Residue, then its C-alpha position, 0 to 999 in steps of 0.5 A: m688395740p683398746p687397753d682393756l683388750a691388751p694381752e697382758r690385761l686379758a691373760g688368765q681372764p675369760l675372753a668372752p665377757a670382754l668382747p662386743p656382745s654381738l660377737a659372743a655367739p659367733f665367737a663360741a661357734a668359731c671356737a667350736e669350728a676350730l676345735a673340730g679342725r676347721d678354719p672359721p673366717a675372721m669376725e668383724q664387729f663395731d664395738q659401740a662401747r669402745g667406739r672401735w671396729i674389732a676383728l677376731h680370728v680363731a685358729a687351733t694349734p696343738a697347744g690349744l686355741v690361738l685368738r688374734l684380736s685386731d683393731i681395724s678401725a682405721r681401715k674401716r674409716a678409710e673404706a667409709l671415707a673413700e666410699g663417701q668421696r666417691r658418692t659425693l663426686e657422683l652426686v656432683a656429676l649427676g647435678a644433685p642439689l648443692r644442699e644434698t651434696l654437702d649434707t652427704l659429704l658432712r655426714v660421711l666426715e662426721g662418721q670419722s670421729r665421735d662427737m664431731l659436728c661439721s658445718i659449711l657456710l657459703l659466702e655470698p658472691g660479691g658480698g660479705l655475708m655468710r649463708h647456711g650451706a649444710a650442717p646435718s648435726l648442729p642444732e637448728a636454732f644455732v644454724a639459724a642464728i649465724d645464718g646471714r652474719a657478716i665476715g670480719p676480723q672478729a667474727g667467730s671462727c668462720g667469719t674470721a677465716a673467710y675474712r682472713r682467707a686463712p684457717v682459724m682454729v679456736e680452742d675454746i669458744a668461751t675464752d677466745p676473743l674472736w667469739e666475743a660477739y657470738r659467744a652467747v649464741a654458741l655456749p647455750f648449745g654446748l659448743r666449745a671448740c670450732w676450727s674453720t678453714p676457707i673453701f677456695g674456688t679455682g680462681g682463688e676466690v673464697l666460696g665459703t668455709f668448712a668448720i668442725y665443732y666439738r662440745h669440749p675445748g681442743r685443737p685439731t689432730p693430724e687426722h682432723l687436718e686430713i679430714i679438713r683437706i678432703a672436705t675443702h677439696l670436695a666442697a670446692i668442687a661442688i660449690g664451684r660447679e654450682r656457681t659456674e654452671g647452669a642447671l642444664l650443664r650439671s650432668e655430662a660436662r660436670l662429670s667429665d671435668i670432675i672425673r678428669k681431676a679425680i685422684n683415682a683412675v676413672v674410666v667412663f664408657g657407654s653401652d657398647r663398652r667404648i671409652l668416653l672419658f679417660n681421666d689423667a690418673a687412668a692415663a698415668m696408670f695405663r701409660m697411654p694418653s687420654a686422647d688415644a684411649v677414648g674410643q677404644e673398648v674398655t676390655a683393651f685395658v681390662p681384659g675379660f671385664t664384663g662389668t658389675k652391678a651398679g655400686g658393686a666391685a669386681a676384684d681378681l681382675r688384671g689391668r694391661r698397660a700400653d706396654g703390655e705389662e699386666f697388674p692386679l686391679e680392683v674395679s668399682v662401677s656406678r651407672i646412670e641413664s642419660m638420654g636413653e643410654t647407660i653410662s658407666t663410671a668405673i673407678l680403678h685401683d692398682v692393688s699390686e702393693r696391697q697384694r704384696q703386703a697380703r703375701e708378706i703377711e701370709r709368709l710371716n704367718r706361715l713362718y710363725a706357725v712353723l716356728s711355733r710348732v717346732s718349738q713345741a716339738i722341741v719341748r715335747l719330744r726328747s729323741e732326735a729320731a722323733l724330733l727331726p721328722e716332726i720338724c719336716r712335717a711342720i715345714v710341709e704342712h704349714g709351708d704348703l710343700r710336697l716334701a721336706w727332708i734333713g740330711r746328715h753329712d759324712p766327712v769321710t765319704a763327703t756325702l749327705r744322706p737323708v736321716a728324716q723326711w715328711g711328705d708324699q714323695g718319700e720314694y724320691l729320697a731312697d737313693v739320694c746321696v748328695r756329694t759335698d766335695g765340689s765334684p759334678e755330683s755336688g752341683g745341685p741345690t743341696g750340695r751348693a747350700f752345704r758348701t756355701g753355708g747359705a740358701a740355694v734355690c732351684n725352681d726347675f730341676f729339668a731346666e738346671p744343668a746340674t739336676s736335669p736327667 
């Protein structure tokens, strides 16, 4: 969270002036919704001034409004990066011009960090000259000045990286000796740092270099290193296919090879929904060899899947592995027309862990709501007769339960009797008297919990002998 939005900085201050201007009106409307007893959706907005994505959620409590501010920049960048990778691979598969593919890739990467300028230079096959590949944000005059320069042991960051076959991270162009012959070209454009990494082909040959420029001195962070890894991997696929395949082979053959090696599970199917390609990640996800999956209908692995519009995504789906195990799945689909037939490419994500984390967050939110409400009740209510039903009410309303009750133990009769309750099943408690002496009548969850001093769970009264009719 930006320091100026930290709770200790905002305490006692008006919140609206600190928010992005575009959130001011939605924030006021959300407060009104919350005060009216409704649950307004979370708001997400990019804050140009801070360079961050901010999420704001407003909820009403007995004590007033609770505002939750979250910095969701990392998630938004990750989503944009994943979509950019998918779009780049799709351009490669469709046989788009190399310049267009590399330019798209670099624009996606530049969106990951403010003020970052990216470049790809291509090493001429069999030669030692570096040629312009893509640089959507670098000054055109600078790009023209370095186009056609030779690689060597002291040829700036890119020429040296291609020569050494190793990354070259120049922190300050103004002082680094590797830039002695190129300093006069870079400094007039305000370029001060340049980190260059070779792009290798499948045979280990240098295809070119990927470089990141900044207008101030500096060294790469771990986030930059991850961007470099992704860039060189995708650029290697695009450049390698451009050089090894002719124009007539840049469609289906390229799609098959690239998708097979993709990190995500990818399934390609035709108009009849029969699978044409089942990559290695899909084989691992569904626990079935690719050769066995090809030819089957896609619904054998995603029951009920009807597809989505091109570029869309379908959630709330269930995948089915070869052994019958089902799991939650998210599917995004793109389509191309090839020789009169529609070819669909589906990228599949197992969202089991994401859903588990969402459930855990929901559980913690419910727990916090109960604890907050009970704490307020303790302060507000002075008598046990008023406090205990309020505790039961908080548990029912925030725990999404039918009934909650509190019992008091009588050591003389070895019984527990309800003294407070809340819910729509109150008549159930009218004749409840739980024994605690170890007798058969004390075998239910309440009696067990009392005797053991721990939680006791019964998922089905009718299935448990101690509670069945």
